[in-house]
C-alpha positions in Angstrom: -33.5 23.1 65.3 -30.6 25.7 65.1 -28.3 23.0 63.7 -30.8 22.2 61.0 -31.2 25.9 60.1 -27.4 26.3 60.1 -27.0 23.3 57.7 -29.9 24.3 55.5 -27.8 26.0 52.8 -25.6 22.9 52.6 -28.6 20.6 52.3 -30.1 22.8 49.5 -26.8 22.9 47.7 -26.5 19.1 47.9 -30.0 18.6 46.6 -29.4 21.0 43.7 -26.1 19.3 42.8 -27.7 15.9 43.0 -30.6 17.0 40.8 -28.2 18.5 38.2 -26.3 15.2 38.0 -29.5 13.2 37.6 -30.8 15.5 34.9 -27.4 15.5 33.1 -27.2 11.7 33.2 -30.7 11.4 31.9 -30.0 13.9 29.1 -26.8 12.0 28.0 -28.7 8.7 28.1 -31.5 10.1 26.1 -29.1 11.8 23.6 -27.1 8.6 23.2 -30.3 6.5 22.7 -31.6 9.0 20.2 -28.3 9.0 18.3 -28.3 5.3 18.2 -31.9 5.1 17.0 -31.1 7.5 14.2 -28.1 5.4 13.1 -29.1 2.4 10.9 -26.0 0.4 11.6 -26.0 1.0 15.4 -29.7 0.1 15.6 -29.5 -3.0 13.5 -26.5 -4.5 15.4 -24.7 -6.0 12.4 -27.9 -7.6 11.0 -28.8 -7.4 7.3 -30.9 -4.5 6.3 -32.9 -4.4 3.0 -32.7 -1.0 1.4 -34.6 0.1 -1.7 -32.8 1.4 -4.8 -34.3 4.8 -5.5 -31.8 6.3 -8.0 -29.2 5.1 -10.4 -26.9 7.8 -11.9 -24.6 6.5 -14.7 -21.3 8.3 -14.8 -19.7 6.1 -17.5 -20.5 3.1 -19.6 -19.7 0.7 -16.8 -19.9 2.8 -13.6 -22.8 4.3 -11.7 -23.8 5.8 -8.4 -26.5 3.7 -6.7 -28.7 5.5 -4.2 -30.3 3.4 -1.6 -33.0 4.7 0.8 -32.6 4.3 4.5 -35.8 3.2 6.4 -36.3 6.8 7.7 -35.8 10.1 5.9 -34.1 11.6 9.0 -31.8 8.6 9.6 -28.1 8.4 9.1 -26.1 5.3 8.1 -23.7 5.8 11.1 -20.6 4.3 9.5 -17.4 5.2 11.2 -14.9 7.0 8.9 -12.5 4.5 7.4 -14.8 1.6 7.6 -17.0 -0.1 5.0 -20.3 -2.0 4.7 -21.0 -5.4 3.2 -23.5 -6.1 0.5 -24.9 -9.6 -0.3 -27.0 -11.1 -3.0 -28.0 -14.6 -4.1 -26.6 -15.2 -7.5 -27.1 -18.5 -9.4 -28.0 -20.1 -6.1 -25.0 -18.8 -4.2 -24.8 -16.0 -1.6 -22.1 -13.6 -2.8 -20.9 -10.9 -0.4 -18.6 -8.0 -1.2 -17.4 -4.9 0.7 -18.0 -1.3 -0.4 -17.3 2.1 1.0 -20.1 4.6 0.6 -19.3 8.0 -1.0 -22.2 9.6 1.0 -21.8 10.7 4.6 -23.9 11.2 7.6 -24.6 14.7 6.3 -26.8 13.0 3.7 -29.9 12.1 5.7 -31.9 9.1 4.7 -29.7 7.8 1.9 -26.7 5.6 1.1 -24.7 6.2 -2.1 -22.4 3.5 -3.6 -20.1 4.1 -6.5 -19.7 0.8 -8.3 -17.9 -0.2 -11.5 -19.2 -3.3 -13.2 -16.5 -5.8 -14.3 -17.1 -8.7 -16.7 -16.1 -11.2 -14.0 -17.5 -9.3 -11.1 -20.6 -11.2 -9.8 -21.9 -8.5 -7.5 -20.9 -5.5 -9.6 -22.8 -7.1 -12.6 -25.7 -7.7 -10.2 -25.8 -4.0 -9.3 -25.8 -3.1 -13.0 -28.9 -5.2 -13.5 -30.9 -3.6 -10.7 -34.0 -1.6 -11.4 -35.5 1.2 -9.4 -37.5 -0.3 -6.5 -35.3 -3.4 -6.2 -34.0 -4.2 -2.7 -30.3 -4.5 -1.6 -29.1 -6.2 1.6 -26.4 -4.4 3.5 -24.8 -4.6 7.0 -21.9 -3.2 8.9 -19.7 -1.6 10.0 -16.7 -3.7 8.9 -13.0 -3.0 8.8 -10.0 -2.3 11.0 -9.4 1.4 10.2 -11.2 4.1 12.1 -10.0 7.5 11.1 -9.3 10.0 13.9 -8.4 13.7 13.4 -4.7 14.5 13.6 -3.9 10.8 13.7 -0.6 11.6 12.0 0.8 14.7 10.3 0.6 13.3 6.8 -1.6 10.6 5.2 -0.2 9.4 1.9 -3.0 7.8 -0.1 -2.5 5.6 -3.1 -5.7 4.5 -5.0 -6.4 2.7 -8.2 -9.8 2.7 -9.9 -12.7 2.2 -7.5 -10.2 2.0 -4.7 -10.8 5.8 -4.5 -13.9 5.3 -2.3 -12.3 4.8 1.1 -9.9 7.6 0.4 -12.7 9.9 -0.6 -14.6 9.1 2.5 -11.6 10.0 4.7 -10.8 13.1 2.7 -14.3 14.5 3.0 -14.5 13.9 6.7 -11.1 15.3 7.4 -11.5 18.5 5.4 -14.9 19.2 7.1 -13.3 19.3 10.5 -11.6 22.6 11.2 -9.7 21.1 14.1 -8.1 18.5 11.9 -4.7 19.6 10.5 -3.7 16.4 8.8 -2.1 16.8 5.4 -3.7 14.5 2.8 -1.7 13.6 -0.3 -3.5 11.4 -2.8 -2.0 9.5 -5.8 -4.8 8.3 -8.0 -3.9 5.8 -10.7 -6.1 4.9 -13.7 -5.8 3.6 -17.3 -7.3 6.6 -19.2 -8.7 10.0 -18.4 -12.3 8.7 -18.7 -11.6 6.2 -15.9 -10.8 8.9 -13.3 -13.8 8.7 -10.9 -14.9 11.6 -8.8 -12.4 13.9 -10.5 -14.5 17.0 -10.4 -15.1 16.5 -6.7 -11.4 15.8 -5.9 -10.2 18.8 -7.9 -12.8 21.0 -6.1 -11.6 19.9 -2.7 -7.9 20.4 -3.7 -8.8 24.0 -4.9 -10.7 24.7 -1.7 -8.0 23.3 0.6 -4.6 23.8 -1.1 -2.8 23.8 2.3 -4.2 20.4 3.3 -5.1 18.3 0.3 -3.3 17.5 -2.9 -4.1 15.0 -5.7 -1.7 13.6 -8.3 -3.2 11.7 -11.2 -1.3 8.9 -12.9 -2.5 7.4 -16.2 -1.3 4.3 -18.2 -2.7 5.7 -21.4 -2.7 9.5 -21.2 -3.9 11.8 -24.0 -1.6 14.3 -25.8 -0.9 17.2 -23.5 -1.4 15.3 -20.3 0.6 16.9 -17.5 0.2 14.4 -14.7 2.0 11.1 -14.1 2.4 8.5 -16.8 2.8 4.7 -16.7 2.7 3.0 -13.3 3.1 4.6 -9.9 6.8 4.6 -8.9 8.7 4.8 -5.7 9.8 8.3 -6.6 6.2 9.4 -7.1 5.3 8.1 -3.6 8.1 10.1 -2.0 7.3 13.3 -3.9 3.5 13.2 -4.0 2.3 10.9 -1.1 4.5 10.7 2.0 7.8 9.8 3.5 8.4 8.1 6.9 8.0 10.3 10.1 4.5 10.9 11.6 2.9 9.5 8.4 0.9 6.6 7.2 0.4 5.1 3.7 -3.1 4.0 2.8 -3.6 1.6 -0.1 -6.7 0.5 -2.0 -6.9 -0.8 -5.6 -6.2 -3.9 -7.7 -4.1 -6.6 -5.9 -1.1 -6.4 -8.2 -0.9 -2.6 -7.7 -1.2 -3.0 -3.9 1.6 -5.5 -3.8 3.9 -3.1 -5.8 3.0 -0.1 -3.7 3.5 -2.0 -0.5 7.0 -3.0 -1.7 7.9 0.6 -2.7 6.6 2.0 0.7 8.7 -0.5 2.6 11.8 0.4 0.6 11.2 4.1 1.4 11.3 3.2 5.1 7.8 2.6 6.2 7.2 -0.3 8.6 6.6 -3.7 7.0 3.0 -4.2 6.0 1.0 -7.1 7.6 -1.2 -9.6 5.8 -4.2 -8.1 7.7 -3.7 -4.4 8.3 -4.3 -2.8 11.8 -4.7 0.8 12.8 -1.2 1.0 14.2 0.5 -0.1 11.0 2.6 2.3 8.9 1.0 0.8 5.8 -2.7 0.1 5.8 -4.3 -1.9 3.0 -8.1 -1.6 2.6 
């Protein structure tokens, strides 16, 4: 009896510790399950989801932001930063699938926003342009080999052309929201004319709010009189001055294939590691 009484504090402490462990495990499991249930992509396990088009905001004659409603108003898409989704549609009897990076984030509950430019030869982009409010769009994901992590490198040099801005914008937004992330983000954004510069107001605002972390340099093929940015095509010198140089840095590329080929060549000549046909996270040069 005396032995039991002497060991009683130890027994009580053991029971308490055990209870705490059980409760903590149960909480983490519940939180994980709740988080997964609120993430559309995690819950759907790479299956196709039909989302309803609720809004179409035209920002130019051939470009619009398409807002799709998630099944629940408090739901998030759950797309890892740096990755993209796939969209598919049956066009003229054929299933056409393309990849898109949303410009919305998990801060935007219950919605998915896609910035899409319609091209004369673009089957799916023309399909989007023909959509009416209430139409359904099939999406799935996540896809892609790039998963952004805070402080991945000291400097991310980004080079985008046209709608190739969307993965860069996704990463820029996420990085600048994180007070622990010190990565320097340098963007070169190439377009034909001033009217082609997508998300310019948003990019300029971010550069103004975070001058020590984010810079954007615009390059135009056909600038207007008084243009103070870059002119013509993006050059090797522009990359060195306005994007990044080797040494705890990566180059991210997204845009028309001819542009990507030229930028890859310039980056390699500057000293970045040779790009691979299919980019991986560890590569110096990553092509979306």
